[in-house]
N, C-alpha and C positions, 0 to 999 in steps of 0.2 A: 504493499500499499504506499503510495506514494503521496505527501504531504503536501497541499497547495493551499495556502492562507490568504486569500485575497483582502489581507485586513493593513491596516499602519503598522497596528502595536502587537502583531504577535512576537513571540521573546526572537527569534531566530531569522525568519524573512518577510518579519512587517515589513510594509511599504514595497517590497520589489516586486510584488506582481496585483498593486491594486488597481493596474488598470489591466480591462478585461482581458486586452489583445496580449498580452504580454503572459496574462495569466492560461490562457488558451493555449498561449506554444508552448509552456513551460510544461505544463498538462501533458502537452502530446508528445513533448519531448522525455518526460519520464517513462509514458508509455514504451516508445523507441528502447526506451533503455531495461526495459523488462518490467515495467509495474502492471501486476493484475489489475489493478483499482489506484484512482485517483481521488484523494479524501480532498474536498472542496469545503473550504471552511471561511465562514464571515464574519465570524465575531471570535476575537482572542480568548482565548483560556486559560495564559500565560497567569501566575500568582498575581496577584493584585491587579489583576484587568479590571475593566469595569463595562459592564452591559452596553449592548448599541440597541438602538432602535429596531422592531421585529422591519420596519420599511426600508432602512438603511440594508440591514442584512439580505434583505432579499435582492437589494438593487444589486449587491455586491454577487451575491454567487450565481441568483438565475440565468444570465444571461452566459457566463463560463460553464454551468452544468449541461447546457443546452446545446454550446459548442462541442465541448466534448464527448457528450455522452453517446454519438453515432461513432465513436471511434476507439473510446476505452470505457469498461465498467468505472461508473461513479457514483462515488458516496456521499455524503453530506455532511458534514461535521455541526450538528446543531441540536440545540436544547429548546429551542420555538416548534411547537405542533404547526403551524402556520407554515415555517420557513422550509420545514419536511415535509408539507404536505404539497408545498411549489416545486421543491426541488424534485419531489418524485415525479409530478407532472412535466417538469424540465428533462426526467429522463435517466434520474439517480436510482439506482436500484437496491441501495444500501445506505441504512441510519448510522449515521455515526453518533450516541449519545453518550455524553456523558454524565447527565443526569438520570441515567436507565431509567425514564419515564415514557418514553414515546412508543412503546410496543404498539397502542393502539392504531397509531398512522401505518405502522409496518403490516398488521394484520388486514388492516382495510384495503390497503394498498397492496399489500402481496409481493411483497419486498421485504430485504433480510434487514436487522437490527442488530446491532452491538450495545450491549448494556456494559458500562464501564461504572467502577466505584470510585468515587470521589468521596472525600471527605470535608465539608462545608461547602462553600464556593469559591468559584478563582478567588474572588476577590482578597478574602481571607483564607483562605484552605492553608496556607503556610507557615500560620501565626504561630502556634505549640499543637501541632496532630499528635494523636495519642492514643495506643492503640493494648488490650491486655496482651493478644495474640491476633497479630497484624495479619498473618495468613489466616487463621479460621475466618477471623472476622471478615476478610474482604471474600476467600472463598463462599463463605455462605451467602453474604448479599446480595454478590454476583448470578451466583446457581438457583436463589430464590428467585428471582428479577427474569431470568431465563427459563424457568418451570414454569411461571405463571405466562410469559409470553407464548412458550409452544402448548400452554392446555388452551389459550383464547386465540389459536390460530394461524401464529408468526410460525413460517416452517421451516427458515433460515435464520439458527439466532446464536451470535458470538459472545462470549464476555473478554471480559480487558481488566486488569489486576488496578489500572489506574497508575503506573509509573508516574509519582512524581506529584500526584492531584491528592494533597494532603496527607503528605508523607514525606517522615526524615530520611534520608541516604541512608540508616541504615533498617528503614521502614521497606524501603527498593529492594535492599540486598538482599534481604530476607524474602521476598517476593518473588524476586530471581531464583534463589536458592532453592528454595522451593516450588516452583514452576510446575515440578511434575505432580504436585499433588490437584494442582486447578485441572491441567490437562486429562487429571484422571475422574476427573467426574464426568468427562464424555462429550462435553461442549467446543466446538474448536473455540480455542483461544487466538484473540491478538493484542500483542505486547508492542508498546508503543515508546523506545527509553528514547530516540535522536536527540543528539543534543542538549539534552536536560540537564540542568543545574546540577544534580548530582553527580553529574559525570566530571563534571570544573573541578566540585569539590572533594572528592576521591582521586584527582591527578594527581598532589601532592604526594601519595603514597609511593607515584613512579618518576615522576620531573622535580618533586621537592617544592611546587607552587603553584595553586589553584590556575585551572584552565578557561578562558573566555569560551562564549559561543561557536566561534571560530573554528577552536582549536580543540575540538571534542570529537571529530570525526572517527579517530581511532577507537576509542570507549566507545561510542554508539555504534560501529561496526562491530564490535568484541561482545556487548549487551545482545546485539542483534541474534547471531549467530549460536550464541550461548544460549538464547530464548529458541529456537528452530529446533536445536540440537536436544533440546527439553520437552521439547514438545509443540511449540505453539505454530500453529499454523499458518497465522501470518504476522507479519513485522511493519509497523505503522515507520517508514523514513524520511530522511529529506533527500541522503543519496543513495537513489537507486543502484546506478551502478555500481558503486564500490562494495555495496553490502550485497549484492549478487554476486560479485565476483570473489568476494569472500564464502558467501554462505555456496558455492559452487566447489570450488576448492576443500572446502572443508567437510563438504559431503562427497566429493571424490577420495579422499581420503578413509571411507567407511566404506569402498564397496570389496567385495572380496578379493582376495590374491589375483584369481585369474579374470576379474571383470575389466573391463578397456581402459587402457591408457592411452594420451593423447602425443603417440610415441615422436610424430614430425616437434611437435613441441618442444619435448625434450632432448631431439636433438640439435634442435634451431637454440634452445641455450647451449649447449655444449661450444 
């Protein structure tokens, strides 16, 4: 899943694709690089973000979804029912829902739905997040929402532990470490770690100093590949090509000894 934020204030690519033409071009490029889904969002959910009006969010996302949907599967990243409905009408086939509340739209429209866990709201979620057992609580929440959605007619239901949404770096690491427990519940799992601040805070373990958002590529790719190895069915990323290459390389090392090997590439390297 490639990230496409049509916003002025998202933490990583805010302002880069606010123009609809640039947004569409970037979405098509991510599809060429191997994205199976392009996730279009018109309201930032970064820590401290303020909500935007329904009218403004619609203005941002609908033209982009209309232009992209004939070429690649599109999801809409929203918490507003009206925006989700308009996005589906424009061609989106997946509702990526950080509020875990929009399953009725998916049921009525016959599209897929992602139930994500978030403690609090984006504006305040990182002020003092606390859990008794973050893994158990997140798993119970998203699976409860997922089962309710299935029981009410949603045919494609995903769960997302919500890395960075009301969690400390320790919480995020615990969720990644114990991701197989969530995978074991039987729902396809979506994981998004790309360029998030906890990666920058962990960087001193390797480099001696925190890393800014533009220097979190290695951590983003490492955690995305880890999530896939742990059983995640999809990862949400900014750097589609690099993540796909890393996943392909790691996946090739898991082939049987008699499996295919790109011999010509090996000879060229020599």
